[in-house]
DSSP file (Angstrom, degrees, kcal/mol; ACC not computed):
  #  RESIDUE AA STRUCTURE BP1 BP2  ACC     N-H-->O    O-->H-N    N-H-->O    O-->H-N    TCO  KAPPA ALPHA  PHI   PSI    X-CA   Y-CA   Z-CA
    1    1 A M              0   0    0      0, 0.0     0, 0.0     0, 0.0     0, 0.0   0.000 360.0 360.0 360.0 136.9    0.0    0.0   -0.1
    2    2 A T        -     0   0    0      2,-0.1     3,-0.1     3,-0.0     0, 0.0   0.576 360.0-107.8 -84.0 -17.5    1.4    3.4   -1.1
    3    3 A G  S    S+     0   0    0      1,-0.3     2,-0.2     0, 0.0    -1,-0.0   0.440  72.9 145.3  93.3   5.3   -0.5    5.5    1.6
    4    4 A E        -     0   0    0      1,-0.1    -1,-0.3     2,-0.1    -2,-0.1  -0.487  56.0-111.8 -72.0 146.3   -2.8    6.8   -1.3
    5    5 A K    >   -     0   0    0     -2,-0.2     3,-2.7     1,-0.1    -1,-0.1  -0.526  31.5-111.2 -73.3 143.9   -6.4    7.5   -0.3
    6    6 A P  T 3  S+     0   0    0      0, 0.0    -1,-0.1     0, 0.0    -2,-0.1   0.754 115.8  51.2 -52.3 -26.7   -8.9    5.1   -2.1
    7    7 A H  T 3  S+     0   0    0     60,-0.2     2,-0.3    38,-0.1    -2,-0.0   0.144  99.0  80.7-103.0  24.8  -10.3    7.6   -4.2
    8    8 A T    <   -     0   0    0     -3,-2.7    35,-0.1     6,-0.0    -4,-0.0  -0.878  67.6-134.2-122.0 160.2   -7.0    9.0   -5.6
    9    9 A E    >   -     0   0    0     -2,-0.3     3,-1.9     3,-0.1    -4,-0.1  -0.949  30.6-106.3-113.6 130.6   -4.7    7.9   -8.3
   10   10 A P  T 3  S+     0   0    0      0, 0.0     3,-0.1     0, 0.0    -1,-0.0  -0.166 102.5  21.1 -53.2 142.9   -0.9    7.7   -7.9
   11   11 A G  T 3  S+     0   0    0      1,-0.2     2,-0.4     0, 0.0     0, 0.0   0.454  98.0 111.7  81.7  -0.8    1.1   10.4   -9.6
   12   12 A R  S <  S-     0   0    0     -3,-1.9     2,-0.3    31,-0.0    -1,-0.2  -0.865  70.1-118.0-107.1 144.5   -1.9   12.8   -9.9
   13   13 A R        +     0   0    0     -2,-0.4     2,-0.3    -3,-0.1    -4,-0.0  -0.625  36.4 178.7 -85.6 132.7   -2.0   16.1   -7.9
   14   14 A Y        -     0   0    0     -2,-0.3     2,-0.3    -6,-0.0    30,-0.2  -0.793   8.8-155.2-130.1 166.9   -4.8   16.4   -5.4
   15   15 A M  E     -a   44   0A   0     28,-2.2    30,-2.5    -2,-0.3    31,-0.8  -0.998  18.9-125.0-147.9 153.1   -5.8   19.1   -2.9
   16   16 A K  E     -a   46   0A   0     -2,-0.3     2,-0.4    29,-0.2    31,-0.2  -0.800  34.5-158.0 -91.3 134.6   -7.7   19.7    0.3
   17   17 A V  E     -a   47   0A   0     29,-2.7    31,-3.1    -2,-0.4     2,-0.6  -0.951  14.9-138.0-124.5 135.9  -10.4   22.3   -0.1
   18   18 A I  E     -a   48   0A   0     -2,-0.4     2,-0.6    29,-0.2    31,-0.2  -0.777  18.1-172.4 -83.4 120.4  -12.1   24.5    2.4
   19   19 A I        +     0   0    0     29,-2.5    31,-0.4    -2,-0.6     2,-0.3  -0.946  31.4 133.3-116.3 109.7  -15.9   24.8    1.6
   20   20 A A        +     0   0    0     -2,-0.6     2,-0.3    29,-0.1    34,-0.0  -0.978  14.6 112.7-150.7 154.2  -17.3   27.4    4.0
   21   21 A G        +     0   0    0     -2,-0.3    35,-0.3     1,-0.1    31,-0.1  -0.953  53.4   8.3 176.1-154.7  -19.6   30.3    3.7
   22   22 A T        -     0   0    0     -2,-0.3    33,-2.2     1,-0.1    34,-0.3  -0.047  42.4-144.7 -47.9 145.6  -22.9   31.9    4.6
   23   23 A R  S    S+     0   0    0     31,-0.2    -1,-0.1    32,-0.1     3,-0.1   0.530  71.4 110.8 -88.8  -5.0  -25.4   30.3    7.1
   24   24 A V  S    S-     0   0    0      1,-0.2    31,-0.2    29,-0.0    -2,-0.0  -0.403  90.3 -87.8 -69.7 143.6  -28.1   31.6    4.9
   25   25 A K        -     0   0    0     29,-0.1    -1,-0.2    -2,-0.1    -2,-0.1  -0.259  53.2-177.1 -53.0 123.8  -30.1   28.9    3.0
   26   26 A T        -     0   0    0     -3,-0.1     2,-0.2    -4,-0.1    28,-0.1  -0.984  30.3-109.2-124.5 139.5  -28.2   28.3   -0.2
   27   27 A P    >>  -     0   0    0      0, 0.0     3,-1.7     0, 0.0     4,-1.4  -0.451  19.6-130.7 -67.4 138.7  -29.5   25.9   -2.9
   28   28 A F  H 3> S+     0   0    0      1,-0.3     4,-2.4     2,-0.2     5,-0.2   0.828 107.1  62.1 -56.6 -33.9  -27.4   22.8   -3.2
   29   29 A E  H 3> S+     0   0    0      1,-0.2     4,-1.8     2,-0.2    -1,-0.3   0.734  98.7  54.8 -66.7 -20.7  -27.3   23.4   -7.0
   30   30 A T  H <> S+     0   0    0     -3,-1.7     4,-1.7     2,-0.2    -1,-0.2   0.929 110.4  43.7 -77.9 -43.6  -25.5   26.6   -6.5
   31   31 A L  H  X S+     0   0    0     -4,-1.4     4,-2.2     2,-0.2     5,-0.2   0.894 114.2  52.8 -60.0 -40.7  -22.7   25.0   -4.5
   32   32 A L  H  X S+     0   0    0     -4,-2.4     4,-2.6     1,-0.2     5,-0.2   0.908 109.5  47.4 -62.7 -43.3  -22.6   22.2   -7.0
   33   33 A A  H  X S+     0   0    0     -4,-1.8     4,-2.3     2,-0.2    -1,-0.2   0.869 109.8  52.1 -66.5 -36.2  -22.3   24.5   -9.9
   34   34 A A  H  X S+     0   0    0     -4,-1.7     4,-0.9     2,-0.2    -2,-0.2   0.912 114.1  45.0 -64.0 -46.2  -19.5   26.5   -8.2
   35   35 A I  H ><>S+     0   0    0     -4,-2.2     3,-0.6     2,-0.2     5,-0.6   0.963 115.4  45.0 -64.7 -52.1  -17.5   23.3   -7.6
   36   36 A E  H ><5S+     0   0    0     -4,-2.6     3,-1.2     1,-0.2    -2,-0.2   0.883 111.6  52.9 -64.0 -36.3  -18.0   21.8  -11.0
   37   37 A Q  H 3<5S+     0   0    0     -4,-2.3    -1,-0.2     1,-0.3    -2,-0.2   0.725  94.4  73.0 -70.8 -18.2  -17.2   25.2  -12.7
   38   38 A S  T <<5S-     0   0    0     -4,-0.9    -1,-0.3    -3,-0.6    -2,-0.2   0.772  96.7-136.9 -68.7 -20.8  -13.9   25.4  -10.8
   39   39 A G  T < 5S+     0   0    0     -3,-1.2    -3,-0.1    -4,-0.4    -1,-0.1   0.515  85.2  85.9  73.4   1.6  -12.5   22.7  -12.9
   40   40 A W    > < +     0   0    0     -5,-0.6     3,-2.8     1,-0.1     4,-0.3   0.422  46.7 109.2-112.5   5.2  -11.0   21.0   -9.8
   41   41 A A  G >  S+     0   0    0     -6,-0.5     3,-0.9     1,-0.3    -1,-0.1   0.818  79.8  51.7 -54.3 -36.2  -13.8   18.9   -8.6
   42   42 A D  G 3  S+     0   0    0      1,-0.2    -1,-0.3    -6,-0.1    -2,-0.1   0.439 107.6  54.4 -83.3   6.0  -12.1   15.7   -9.6
   43   43 A R  G <  S+     0   0    0     -3,-2.8   -28,-2.2   -35,-0.1     2,-0.5   0.270  75.5 114.2-117.1   6.4   -8.9   16.6   -7.8
   44   44 A I  E <   +a   15   0A   0     -3,-0.9   -28,-0.2    -4,-0.3     3,-0.1  -0.728  33.3 173.4 -86.8 125.7  -10.4   17.3   -4.4
   45   45 A C  E     +     0   0A   0    -30,-2.5     2,-0.3    -2,-0.5   -29,-0.2   0.570  67.8  12.3-106.8 -15.0   -9.1   14.7   -1.9
   46   46 A E  E     -a   16   0A   0    -31,-0.8   -29,-2.7    22,-0.2     2,-0.5  -0.955  61.6-142.9-162.9 141.1  -10.6   16.2    1.4
   47   47 A V  E     -ab  17  70A   0     22,-2.5    24,-2.6    -2,-0.3     2,-0.4  -0.953  13.4-156.0-108.9 125.8  -13.1   18.9    2.3
   48   48 A V  E     -ab  18  71A   0    -31,-3.1   -29,-2.5    -2,-0.5     2,-0.3  -0.859  19.7-177.6-101.8 135.2  -12.4   21.0    5.3
   49   49 A S  E     - b   0  72A   0     22,-2.2    24,-3.3    -2,-0.4   -29,-0.1  -0.927  38.2-141.6-133.9 150.1  -15.5   22.6    6.9
   50   50 A G        -     0   0    0    -31,-0.4    25,-0.5    -2,-0.3     3,-0.1   0.515  46.7-126.2 -82.7 -11.9  -16.4   24.9    9.8
   51   51 A G        +     0   0    0      1,-0.3    23,-0.1    23,-0.1     2,-0.1   0.508  59.7 144.0  81.2   9.9  -19.4   22.8   10.5
   52   52 A A      > -     0   0    0      1,-0.1     5,-0.9   -31,-0.1    -1,-0.3  -0.346  58.0 -99.8 -74.1 156.0  -21.8   25.7   10.3
   53   53 A S  T   5S+     0   0    0      3,-0.2     2,-0.5     4,-0.1     3,-0.4  -0.415  94.6  34.8 -69.0 159.7  -25.3   25.3    8.9
   54   54 A G  T  >5S+     0   0    0      1,-0.2     4,-2.2     2,-0.1   -31,-0.2  -0.812 126.0   3.6 101.5-133.0  -25.6   26.5    5.3
   55   55 A V  H  >5S+     0   0    0    -33,-2.2     4,-2.6    -2,-0.5    -1,-0.2   0.913 126.6  59.7 -61.6 -41.0  -22.7   26.2    2.9
   56   56 A D  H  >5S+     0   0    0     -3,-0.4     4,-1.7   -34,-0.3    -1,-0.2   0.932 108.9  43.3 -50.0 -47.7  -20.5   24.3    5.3
   57   57 A R  H  ><S+     0   0    0     -5,-0.9     4,-2.3     1,-0.2    -1,-0.2   0.907 112.0  54.0 -67.8 -38.8  -23.0   21.5    5.6
   58   58 A L  H  X S+     0   0    0     -4,-2.2     4,-2.6     1,-0.2    -1,-0.2   0.888 108.1  51.2 -55.6 -39.7  -23.7   21.5    1.8
   59   59 A G  H  X S+     0   0    0     -4,-2.6     4,-2.2     2,-0.2    -1,-0.2   0.853 109.0  50.3 -67.0 -38.9  -20.0   21.1    1.2
   60   60 A E  H  X S+     0   0    0     -4,-1.7     4,-2.0    -5,-0.2    -1,-0.2   0.856 110.0  49.7 -70.5 -35.2  -19.9   18.2    3.6
   61   61 A H  H  X S+     0   0    0     -4,-2.3     4,-2.1     2,-0.2    -2,-0.2   0.934 107.9  54.1 -67.1 -45.5  -22.8   16.5    2.0
   62   62 A W  H  X S+     0   0    0     -4,-2.6     4,-0.8     1,-0.2    -2,-0.2   0.929 111.6  45.3 -57.9 -45.0  -21.2   17.0   -1.5
   63   63 A A  H ><>S+     0   0    0     -4,-2.2     5,-3.2     1,-0.2     3,-0.6   0.900 110.7  51.5 -64.7 -41.4  -18.1   15.3   -0.3
   64   64 A R  H ><5S+     0   0    0     -4,-2.0     3,-1.2     1,-0.2    -1,-0.2   0.845 104.2  56.9 -59.1 -40.1  -19.7   12.4    1.5
   65   65 A T  H 3<5S+     0   0    0     -4,-2.1    -1,-0.2     1,-0.3    -2,-0.2   0.743 112.4  44.2 -69.2 -22.5  -21.8   11.6   -1.6
   66   66 A R  T <<5S-     0   0    0     -4,-0.8    -1,-0.3    -3,-0.6    -2,-0.2   0.359 117.0-110.6-104.0   5.9  -18.5   11.2   -3.5
   67   67 A G  T < 5 +     0   0    0     -3,-1.2    -3,-0.2     1,-0.2   -60,-0.2   0.738  69.5 146.0  69.5  25.4  -16.6    9.2   -0.8
   68   68 A I      < -     0   0    0     -5,-3.2    -1,-0.2    -6,-0.2   -22,-0.2  -0.820  52.3-114.9 -92.4 126.0  -14.3   12.2   -0.1
   69   69 A P        -     0   0    0      0, 0.0   -22,-2.5     0, 0.0     2,-0.4  -0.258  26.5-147.5 -60.6 144.1  -13.3   12.5    3.5
   70   70 A V  E     -b   47   0A   0    -24,-0.2     2,-0.6   -22,-0.0   -22,-0.2  -0.937   8.7-163.9-114.8 130.2  -14.5   15.5    5.6
   71   71 A R  E     -b   48   0A   0    -24,-2.6   -22,-2.2    -2,-0.4     2,-0.4  -0.953  14.1-157.0-116.3 115.7  -12.6   17.2    8.3
   72   72 A R  E     -b   49   0A   0     -2,-0.6     2,-0.6   -24,-0.2   -22,-0.2  -0.772  13.2-169.8 -99.9 131.3  -14.7   19.5   10.4
   73   73 A F        -     0   0    0    -24,-3.3     2,-0.2    -2,-0.4    15,-0.1  -0.832  16.7-167.2-116.4  90.1  -13.4   22.4   12.6
   74   74 A E        -     0   0    0     -2,-0.6     2,-0.2   -23,-0.1   -23,-0.1  -0.530  22.9-118.4 -83.6 144.1  -16.3   23.6   14.9
   75   75 A A        -     0   0    0    -25,-0.5     2,-1.0    -2,-0.2     3,-0.2  -0.516  16.8-136.5 -71.0 143.9  -16.0   26.9   16.7
   76   76 A N     >  +     0   0    0      8,-0.2     4,-2.5    -2,-0.2     5,-0.3  -0.777  31.1 171.1-106.1  87.1  -16.1   26.5   20.6
   77   77 A W  H  > S+     0   0    0     -2,-1.0     4,-1.4     1,-0.2    -1,-0.2   0.765  71.6  56.8 -70.5 -24.6  -18.4   29.4   21.2
   78   78 A N  H  4 S+     0   0    0      2,-0.2    -1,-0.2    -3,-0.2    -2,-0.1   0.883 115.7  35.3 -75.5 -36.1  -18.8   28.5   24.9
   79   79 A R  H  4 S+     0   0    0     -3,-0.2    -2,-0.2     2,-0.1    -1,-0.1   0.890 131.6  25.3 -82.5 -42.8  -15.2   28.7   25.5
   80   80 A Y  H >< S-     0   0    0     -4,-2.5     3,-1.3     1,-0.2    -3,-0.2   0.550  86.6-156.8-103.5  -8.2  -14.0   31.5   23.3
   81   81 A G  G >< S-     0   0    0     -4,-1.4     3,-1.6    -5,-0.3     4,-0.3  -0.424  71.2  -7.6  69.4-143.7  -17.2   33.6   22.9
   82   82 A R  G 3  S+     0   0    0      1,-0.3     3,-0.4     2,-0.1     4,-0.3   0.666 133.8  62.9 -66.6 -18.2  -17.3   35.9   19.7
   83   83 A R  G X> S+     0   0    0     -3,-1.3     4,-2.2     1,-0.2     3,-0.7   0.618  74.3  93.7 -76.8 -12.2  -13.8   35.0   19.0
   84   84 A A  H <> S+     0   0    0     -3,-1.6     4,-2.2     1,-0.3    -8,-0.2   0.863  78.8  56.2 -53.1 -47.1  -14.5   31.4   18.5
   85   85 A G  H 34 S+     0   0    0     -3,-0.4    -1,-0.3    -4,-0.3    -2,-0.1   0.914 112.9  42.1 -56.6 -42.3  -15.0   31.6   14.6
   86   86 A M  H <4 S+     0   0    0     -3,-0.7    -1,-0.2    -4,-0.3    -2,-0.2   0.881 112.2  53.9 -76.5 -37.4  -11.6   33.2   14.1
   87   87 A I  H  <        0   0    0     -4,-2.2    -2,-0.2     1,-0.3    -1,-0.2   0.846 360.0 360.0 -67.5 -32.1   -9.7   30.9   16.6
   88   88 A R     <        0   0    0     -4,-2.2    -1,-0.3    -5,-0.2    -2,-0.1   0.570 360.0 360.0 -57.2 360.0  -10.8   27.7   15.2
């Protein structure tokens, strides 16, 4: 085993992508179009999310439906208060 993730091909360049944004209800189709139009959708090997409702969760859903790992960094509002979003 080479340490490659099951959804990647050896010798090909991949990237981790942060998908985060507004908590306002956003249509999944809008996020999907943005990812697909980027030209990089087939090279994403991990999605990083802030775990908030809205775009963050849509990005997680997009990744999971494609077998792409998700790493979530949630803000600890109780510990850090209003600074939590930036600290995470």
